[in-house]
C-alpha positions in Angstrom: -35.5 -74.6 -62.9 -38.3 -74.4 -60.3 -40.9 -71.7 -60.0 -39.3 -70.5 -56.7 -36.0 -69.6 -58.6 -37.6 -68.1 -61.6 -39.7 -65.0 -62.1 -40.9 -64.0 -65.6 -38.0 -65.9 -67.1 -35.3 -64.2 -65.0 -33.0 -66.0 -62.6 -33.3 -64.7 -58.9 -29.9 -63.9 -57.2 -29.1 -65.7 -54.0 -29.8 -63.7 -50.9 -26.0 -63.7 -49.8 -25.2 -61.8 -53.1 -27.8 -59.2 -52.3 -26.4 -58.6 -48.9 -22.9 -58.2 -50.3 -24.1 -55.7 -53.0 -25.9 -53.6 -50.4 -22.8 -53.6 -48.2 -20.6 -52.4 -51.1 -22.8 -49.7 -51.9 -23.1 -48.3 -48.4 -19.2 -48.5 -47.9 -18.2 -46.6 -51.1 -19.8 -43.2 -50.2 -18.1 -43.4 -46.8 -14.8 -42.9 -48.1 -15.6 -39.8 -50.0 -17.6 -38.5 -47.0 -14.3 -38.1 -45.0 -12.8 -35.9 -47.7 -15.9 -33.9 -48.0 -16.1 -33.3 -44.2 -12.3 -32.2 -44.2 -13.1 -29.9 -47.2 -16.0 -28.5 -45.5 -14.1 -27.7 -42.2 -11.5 -25.6 -44.2 -14.3 -23.8 -46.1 -16.0 -23.0 -42.9 -12.9 -21.9 -40.9 -12.6 -18.4 -42.4 -16.3 -17.9 -41.6 -15.8 -19.0 -38.0 -12.8 -16.7 -37.6 -14.7 -13.7 -38.9 -17.7 -14.5 -36.6 -15.3 -14.9 -33.6 -13.7 -11.6 -34.3 -17.0 -9.8 -34.7 -18.3 -11.2 -31.5 -15.1 -10.3 -29.7 -15.2 -6.8 -31.0 -18.9 -6.4 -29.8 -17.9 -7.5 -26.4 -14.8 -5.2 -26.4 -16.9 -2.2 -27.5 -19.9 -2.6 -25.0 -19.0 -4.9 -22.1 -15.4 -5.7 -21.3 -12.0 -4.8 -22.8 -8.5 -5.8 -22.1 -5.9 -3.1 -21.7 -2.1 -3.2 -21.8 -0.2 -1.3 -19.1 2.6 0.7 -20.9 4.3 2.7 -18.0 5.3 2.7 -14.5 2.8 5.2 -13.3 0.5 2.8 -11.5 3.2 0.6 -9.8 3.1 -1.5 -7.6 -0.6 -1.9 -8.2 0.0 -2.4 -11.8 3.4 -3.2 -13.4 4.5 -2.4 -16.9 3.3 -5.0 -19.4 0.4 -6.2 -17.2 -2.9 -6.7 -18.8 -6.1 -5.7 -17.2 -9.8 -6.3 -17.9 -12.0 -3.2 -17.9 -15.7 -3.2 -17.1 -17.5 -0.8 -19.5 -21.0 -1.4 -18.2 -20.4 -0.7 -14.4 -20.9 3.1 -14.6 -24.2 2.7 -16.3 -25.3 1.1 -13.1 -23.4 3.2 -10.4 -21.5 6.3 -10.2 -17.7 6.5 -10.5 -16.3 6.1 -6.8 -13.2 7.4 -5.1 -10.6 4.6 -5.2 -11.7 3.2 -8.5 -9.0 2.4 -11.0 -10.2 3.9 -14.3 -9.2 3.9 -17.8 -10.0 7.1 -19.7 -9.2 8.7 -23.1 -6.9 11.7 -23.2 -7.5 12.5 -26.8 -6.9 16.2 -27.6 -6.0 16.8 -23.9 -3.2 15.0 -22.1 0.1 14.2 -23.7 1.0 10.5 -23.5 3.3 9.3 -20.9 5.0 7.3 -23.6 5.4 7.8 -27.3 4.7 5.4 -30.1 6.0 5.7 -33.7 3.3 6.0 -36.3 2.5 2.9 -38.4 4.6 2.8 -41.5 1.8 1.6 -43.7 -1.9 0.7 -43.7 -1.3 -2.8 -43.0 0.8 -2.0 -39.9 -1.8 0.4 -38.8 -4.6 -2.3 -39.1 -2.5 -4.8 -37.0 -1.9 -2.1 -34.3 -5.6 -1.3 -34.1 -6.3 -5.0 -33.6 -3.6 -5.2 -31.1 -5.0 -2.2 -29.2 -8.5 -3.5 -29.3 -7.6 -6.8 -27.7 -5.1 -5.5 -25.2 -1.9 -6.8 -26.9 -0.4 -3.3 -27.5 -1.0 -0.1 -25.7 -3.3 2.7 -26.8 -1.2 5.9 -27.0 -4.1 8.2 -25.7 -5.5 5.8 -23.1 -4.6 6.4 -19.4 -5.1 4.4 -16.3 -5.2 6.2 -12.9 -6.9 6.1 -9.5 -9.8 8.3 -8.7 -9.0 10.5 -5.6 -11.8 13.0 -5.9 -15.3 13.2 -7.6 -17.3 16.2 -8.6 -17.8 18.7 -5.7 -14.9 17.2 -3.6 -12.3 19.5 -2.0 -8.9 17.8 -2.7 -5.9 19.3 -1.1 -2.2 18.4 -0.4 -1.1 18.2 2.2 -2.0 18.2 5.8 0.5 18.5 8.7 1.4 14.9 8.3 1.9 15.1 4.5 -1.3 13.3 3.7 -3.8 14.1 0.9 -7.2 15.3 2.3 -10.6 14.9 0.6 -13.3 17.1 2.1 -11.0 17.7 5.1 -10.6 14.0 5.7 -7.1 12.5 5.4 -6.7 9.3 3.3 -4.3 6.5 4.2 -2.6 5.6 1.0 0.0 3.1 2.4 -1.7 0.1 0.9 -1.3 1.2 -2.7 1.3 4.0 -2.8 4.6 3.1 -4.4 7.1 2.3 -1.6 9.3 5.3 -0.8 6.9 7.8 -2.5 5.2 10.7 -0.6 1.5 11.3 -1.4 2.5 14.4 -3.4 5.6 16.4 -4.0 3.4 19.1 -5.5 1.0 21.4 -3.6 -2.5 21.5 -4.9 -5.8 22.7 -3.5 -8.9 22.3 -5.7 -12.5 21.8 -5.6 -13.4 19.3 -8.3 -16.0 20.7 -10.8 -19.2 18.7 -11.1 -19.0 16.0 -13.7 -15.2 15.8 -13.5 -12.6 13.7 -11.6 -9.2 14.2 -9.9 -7.1 11.3 -10.7 -3.6 10.2 -9.7 -1.2 7.4 -10.3 0.0 5.2 -7.5 3.6 5.8 -8.4 3.5 9.4 -7.6 7.0 10.4 -8.4 6.7 9.3 -12.1 3.0 9.8 -12.7 1.9 12.6 -15.0 -1.6 12.9 -13.5 -4.0 15.6 -12.5 -1.2 17.5 -10.7 0.7 18.0 -13.9 -2.4 19.6 -15.6 -3.5 22.2 -13.1 -3.2 24.8 -15.8 -5.6 23.1 -18.1 -9.4 23.6 -18.3 -10.8 21.9 -15.3 -7.7 22.5 -13.2 -6.3 19.2 -13.9 -9.6 17.1 -13.5 -10.8 15.0 -16.2 -14.4 14.8 -17.6 -16.4 11.8 -16.5 -17.5 11.4 -20.1 -14.0 10.4 -21.0 -13.9 7.4 -18.8 -13.9 4.2 -20.7 -14.5 1.9 -17.7 -13.3 0.5 -14.5 -10.3 -1.8 -14.4 -11.3 -4.6 -12.1 -8.8 -7.5 -12.5 -5.2 -8.3 -13.7 -5.3 -11.1 -16.1 -1.7 -11.2 -17.3 0.8 -12.4 -16.3 -1.0 -15.3 -14.6 1.1 -15.1 -11.5 -0.1 -11.7 -10.8 -3.8 -12.3 -11.5 -5.8 -10.5 -8.9 -8.8 -8.2 -8.4 -8.5 -4.3 -8.2 -10.6 -3.6 -5.2 -11.4 -0.2 -3.7 -8.9 0.4 -0.8 -10.8 0.6 2.6 -9.6 4.2 3.3 -12.1 5.5 0.8 -14.9 4.0 2.8 -14.5 6.8 5.5 -17.8 8.6 6.2 -16.1 11.9 6.3 -15.3 11.7 2.6 -19.0 11.8 1.8 -19.4 15.1 3.7 -19.3 17.3 0.6 -19.2 15.4 -2.7 -22.4 13.4 -2.4 -24.2 16.0 -0.2 -24.0 19.0 -2.4 -27.2 18.4 -4.4 -29.0 17.7 -1.0 -27.7 20.7 0.8 -28.3 23.0 -2.2 -31.9 21.7 -2.3 -32.4 22.5 1.4 -30.8 25.8 0.8 -33.4 26.7 -1.8 -36.3 25.2 -0.1 -36.0 27.0 3.2 -36.4 30.5 1.7 -39.3 29.3 -0.5 -41.1 28.0 2.5 -40.6 31.2 4.4 -41.8 33.5 1.6 -44.9 31.2 1.2 -45.6 31.4 4.9 -45.4 35.3 4.8 -47.6 35.5 1.7 -50.3 33.3 3.3 -50.1 35.4 6.5 -50.8 38.6 4.7 -53.7 37.0 2.8 -55.4 36.3 6.2 
């Protein structure tokens, strides 16, 4: 036995054996690692689901929400069972405009255009709430209509040609009105109160809209504060996916004659007498 193969009386193992031992030690934990990864995934899955639901609910509450169309009142713009996305931020950046398709809450005011049975138990109630939140089932007290008049507008039906007028200007509704419908089969003549909206469905013959609530407070108009947001796109079914743009007829300059000018006109109306009084007062002092 040589000094190279001995050290303190102990035999040194060949290098090849050391390599084999290292290889075996590094391979053994690898088998258990796969099982650990699988176990870890299933443990983390419930957490991922909860986080995804929380994020989805935050988005739904503050940014964008999906809504289910439960009735025929907006045909053919929106068909029954369509799903739309509603922008909840847009009216924090601009005012509600004529021609917008809006979703609003009718809680404690309008009766539903369709009736839903109450959930039979708390579990069914929870699943309905989830379905409503994500646009899978309709909300019984949520409505979707088109804004025809805003606060201060004089909305009337109809002129000599059977058209609805806003501030004396007739609107051409052919692009969105349900085929065969007239603009309205009911007469109305209202000045929309400030902070409220006159809304109508595109399928006028079946829509229970502002015209059906003229005896209510506000003369059929709805509070702007009840508006949830603006429907801006159809997302389901895929073959109907499209944006919900404001029709060109609402861009007519004549429509702005009253609604948007009321504060300005009122301001001038108050300012002129004040200026005259001030001039007279200054003239007497001289």
